[in-house]
C-alpha positions as CSV (number, residue, x, y, z in Angstrom):
1,M,63.1,21.7,102.6
2,D,63.5,19.4,105.3
3,E,63.8,21.4,108.3
4,K,64.2,18.6,110.6
5,L,67.1,17.8,108.9
6,L,68.5,21.2,108.5
7,D,68.6,21.4,112.5
8,K,70.4,17.7,112.5
9,H,73.1,19.0,110.4
10,M,73.4,22.6,112.5
11,E,73.6,20.5,115.5
12,E,76.3,18.4,113.9
13,M,77.8,21.4,113.1
14,R,77.4,23.8,116.0
15,P,80.7,23.0,117.7
16,Y,82.8,23.6,114.2
17,L,81.5,26.9,114.0
18,L,81.8,27.8,116.9
19,K,85.6,26.6,117.0
20,W,85.9,28.4,113.7
21,H,84.8,31.9,115.0
22,R,86.8,30.8,118.0
23,E,89.6,30.4,115.9
24,H,89.1,33.3,113.7
25,S,88.7,35.7,116.7
26,V,91.9,34.5,117.8
27,M,94.0,35.1,114.4
28,M,92.8,38.8,115.0
29,L,93.6,39.6,118.1
30,T,97.5,37.5,118.0
31,S,97.6,39.0,114.3
32,P,101.3,40.0,113.2
33,F,100.4,42.4,111.0
34,K,101.2,46.0,111.7
35,T,99.0,48.0,110.0
36,L,96.2,46.6,112.2
37,Q,97.8,48.1,115.2
38,Y,96.1,51.7,114.0
39,K,93.3,52.9,113.2
40,V,92.8,56.4,111.1
41,G,90.8,59.0,112.5
42,M,89.3,61.6,110.5
43,E,89.1,65.4,111.9
44,G,86.5,67.9,110.0
45,F,88.3,70.7,109.7
46,A,91.7,70.2,107.8
47,K,93.4,71.7,105.1
48,P,92.7,69.9,101.5
49,K,95.6,67.8,101.5
50,D,95.4,66.7,104.8
51,L,91.4,65.8,104.2
52,L,92.7,63.8,101.5
53,C,95.1,62.0,103.4
54,Q,92.7,61.4,106.1
55,S,89.9,59.6,103.7
56,Y,91.8,57.9,101.8
57,L,94.1,56.4,104.4
58,Y,91.0,55.8,106.0
59,S,89.8,53.7,103.4
60,I,92.6,51.8,102.8
61,S,92.8,51.1,106.8
62,E,89.7,49.5,106.7
63,A,90.1,47.7,103.6
64,F,92.9,45.9,104.6
65,R,91.3,45.2,108.0
66,E,88.7,43.6,106.0
67,L,91.1,41.8,103.8
68,V,92.9,40.0,107.3
69,R,89.7,39.2,108.6
70,T,88.5,37.2,105.3
71,Y,92.0,35.8,104.9
72,Y,91.9,34.4,108.8
73,Y,87.9,33.2,108.0
74,A,89.6,30.9,105.1
75,Q,92.4,29.5,107.4
76,A,90.4,29.0,110.2
77,A,88.1,27.2,107.8
78,H,91.1,25.4,106.8
79,Q,91.9,24.1,110.4
80,I,88.7,22.7,110.5
81,E,88.4,21.1,107.2
82,V,91.9,19.3,107.9
83,E,90.7,17.8,111.2
84,L,87.0,16.6,109.5
85,R,89.7,14.7,106.8
86,E,91.7,13.6,109.8
87,K,88.3,12.0,111.6
88,N,87.4,10.4,108.0
89,D,84.7,12.5,107.5
90,I,84.7,13.5,104.2
91,L,81.3,14.7,103.4
92,W,81.8,17.7,106.2
93,S,85.2,18.0,105.2
94,N,84.6,18.7,101.5
95,Y,81.7,21.4,102.8
96,W,84.5,23.2,105.0
97,K,86.6,22.9,102.2
98,Y,84.4,24.2,99.1
99,E,81.8,26.3,100.9
100,M,83.4,27.9,103.3
101,K,87.7,27.9,103.3
102,N,87.0,28.5,99.3
103,Y,83.7,31.4,99.9
104,Y,86.7,33.2,101.8
105,F,90.0,32.9,100.3
106,R,88.7,33.5,96.8
107,T,88.6,36.9,96.9
108,V,91.9,37.7,98.6
109,I,94.0,38.1,96.0
110,P,91.4,40.1,94.1
111,R,91.5,42.3,97.5
112,I,95.3,42.5,97.9
113,I,95.7,43.8,93.7
114,S,92.6,46.6,94.7
115,L,94.6,47.6,97.5
116,L,97.6,48.2,95.8
117,D,95.5,50.1,93.3
118,Y,94.0,52.1,96.4
119,V,97.6,53.0,97.1
120,A,98.5,53.9,93.6
121,V,95.3,56.5,93.7
122,M,96.0,58.1,96.7
123,I,99.3,58.8,96.1
124,N,98.5,60.0,92.0
125,E,95.9,62.7,93.9
126,L,98.4,63.8,96.4
127,S,100.8,64.7,93.5
128,C,97.2,66.4,91.4
129,C,97.4,64.2,89.1
130,E,100.9,64.8,87.9
131,V,102.1,61.6,87.7
132,V,99.7,60.1,86.2
133,K,97.2,62.7,83.5
134,E,94.3,60.1,83.8
135,E,92.5,58.9,86.7
136,G,91.0,55.7,85.0
137,K,94.2,54.4,84.6
138,V,95.7,54.2,87.7
139,Y,97.1,50.8,88.7
140,F,99.8,50.1,90.8
141,D,102.2,48.3,88.9
142,P,102.4,50.7,86.1
143,F,101.7,53.8,88.4
144,K,105.0,52.3,90.6
145,S,107.0,53.1,87.4
146,C,105.5,56.5,86.5
147,L,106.7,57.9,90.2
148,K,110.0,56.5,89.9
149,K,110.9,58.5,86.4
150,Q,109.5,61.4,88.1
151,K,112.8,63.9,88.8
152,K,110.8,66.8,90.3
153,R,108.0,67.6,93.6
154,A,104.2,66.8,92.2
155,G,101.6,68.5,93.3
156,W,101.3,68.6,96.9
157,L,104.6,65.9,96.9
158,S,107.8,67.0,97.5
159,F,110.5,65.2,95.9
160,K,112.1,63.9,99.1
161,E,108.7,62.6,100.0
162,I,108.9,61.1,96.2
163,N,111.8,59.5,96.5
164,E,110.6,58.3,100.1
165,L,108.0,56.4,98.7
166,N,109.6,55.1,95.6
167,L,111.6,53.1,98.4
168,I,108.6,52.4,100.4
169,L,106.4,50.8,97.2
170,S,109.2,48.9,95.4
171,P,109.7,45.8,97.5
172,I,106.1,44.8,97.6
173,Y,107.0,41.6,95.3
174,K,110.0,40.7,97.9
175,D,110.6,36.9,97.8
176,I,107.9,36.8,95.0
177,S,109.3,35.4,91.9
178,Q,108.3,35.6,88.5
179,S,106.2,32.7,88.2
180,D,104.2,33.6,91.2
181,R,103.7,36.8,89.9
182,N,102.0,35.3,86.5
183,V,99.9,33.6,88.8
184,L,98.6,36.6,91.0
185,R,97.9,38.5,87.3
186,H,96.3,35.7,86.3
187,Y,94.2,34.6,88.5
188,R,93.0,37.8,89.6
189,N,92.3,39.1,85.6
190,T,90.4,35.5,85.5
191,S,88.6,35.9,88.4
192,T,87.5,39.4,88.1
193,H,87.2,39.4,84.3
194,R,86.3,36.3,82.9
195,Y,84.5,33.5,85.0
196,F,84.2,31.5,88.6
197,V,87.5,30.0,88.7
198,G,88.0,26.8,90.8
199,I,90.0,26.4,93.5
200,D,91.2,22.6,93.8
201,E,87.6,22.1,91.7
202,L,87.0,22.4,87.8
203,T,84.5,25.2,86.8
204,V,85.3,25.6,83.4
205,A,86.9,22.4,81.6
206,L,87.5,23.5,78.1
207,Q,90.2,25.9,78.0
208,K,91.7,28.0,74.8
209,R,95.5,28.0,74.6
210,M,96.9,30.3,72.2
211,L,99.0,28.1,68.8
212,S,102.9,28.8,68.4
213,V,104.1,29.3,64.8
214,K,105.4,26.1,64.6
215,E,101.8,24.5,65.2
216,R,99.8,26.7,62.9
217,Q,102.6,25.9,60.2
218,K,102.8,22.5,60.9
219,F,99.0,21.7,60.5
220,N,98.7,24.8,58.3
221,I,96.2,26.6,60.0
222,Q,95.5,30.3,60.0
223,Q,93.6,30.3,63.6
224,T,95.6,31.4,66.9
225,H,93.7,29.3,69.4
226,S,93.1,25.7,70.0
227,Y,90.4,24.6,72.9
228,G,90.7,21.2,75.0
229,L,89.3,19.8,77.9
230,S,91.4,20.2,80.9
231,G,91.0,17.4,84.0
232,L,92.7,19.3,86.5
233,P,91.9,22.5,88.4
234,E,93.8,25.4,87.1
235,Y,94.3,26.3,91.4
236,S,95.4,24.8,94.1
237,F,94.5,26.1,97.5
238,S,98.5,25.0,98.5
239,E,99.8,27.0,95.7
240,L,97.7,30.2,96.2
241,V,97.6,30.4,99.8
242,I,101.9,30.7,99.9
243,I,101.7,33.3,97.2
244,A,99.2,35.4,99.1
245,E,100.4,35.2,102.4
246,K,103.5,36.5,101.0
247,L,102.2,39.4,99.2
248,L,100.0,40.0,102.0
249,N,103.3,40.3,104.3
250,N,104.5,42.7,101.8
251,L,101.4,44.7,102.0
252,D,101.3,44.7,105.5
253,S,104.9,46.5,105.5
254,M,104.2,49.0,102.9
255,L,101.3,50.3,104.3
256,S,103.0,50.6,108.1
257,Q,105.7,52.1,106.5
258,L,103.3,54.6,105.0
259,L,101.4,55.4,108.0
260,Q,104.6,56.4,109.4
261,M,105.9,58.7,106.7
262,D,106.0,62.5,108.0
263,M,103.5,63.7,105.9
264,I,100.9,61.0,106.4
265,R,101.6,61.3,110.4
266,K,101.2,65.7,110.3
267,S,97.7,65.1,108.3
268,V,96.3,62.1,110.0
269,K,95.7,60.8,113.8
270,L,96.9,57.3,113.8
271,I,95.2,55.5,117.3
272,E,97.6,52.7,118.6
273,E,95.3,50.0,119.3
274,K,96.9,48.1,122.0
275,K,96.9,44.1,122.4
């Protein structure tokens, strides 16, 4: 390793690293997300229902804070990437694009979807697993459908609280089209279970696609899929960031309303943080 070259590069990047941290800090301090205004306090002696709320909501609120921090790190890196590109410093611009921005942004969408699952698990636990019997099958979207079908109280949840929860959970995909939802689902599933997804870059060039019935009949073949080389990245940052921002805003709205529910406020000590 050439330590002198490393020191030279670090010195070149020092102003941008400081700017990156500063921009991220400003974003956190001036964030419009309402959920960040609260911290969930924990109390050692409480009823089982209250302890359940405290535990899950503490986990959810901390996960949301970390998610937002990650998102802002990516946004701050994007600003530096653009600034360096405008200065025609393509080499360092690409460093901030691929090594910094993508590093942080890559996990934003999976984190959002995981957070939705956390909420579903908490509510299902409050229902004493009456909404979904099998704990391993609690996922936000199908759980939301099951909760809507509930016609009476479930566990610790009164029917009134179930109706209120349905109203809070319903707008999670507000302003998000079906095609955007397909992108979210495909991106999350691919990045979580399949391979390292490229954003503005190719990682897996050989892609599989399903053959239509017409194609199979035309070529008289039994196989259901074909493979081909792709010349374009699967996703672009400009496409994903718009969808992620919409979903993040909806998630914040949902969580902040959840924290204002009577059953939550009775169970959890919310500490409002003054800016």
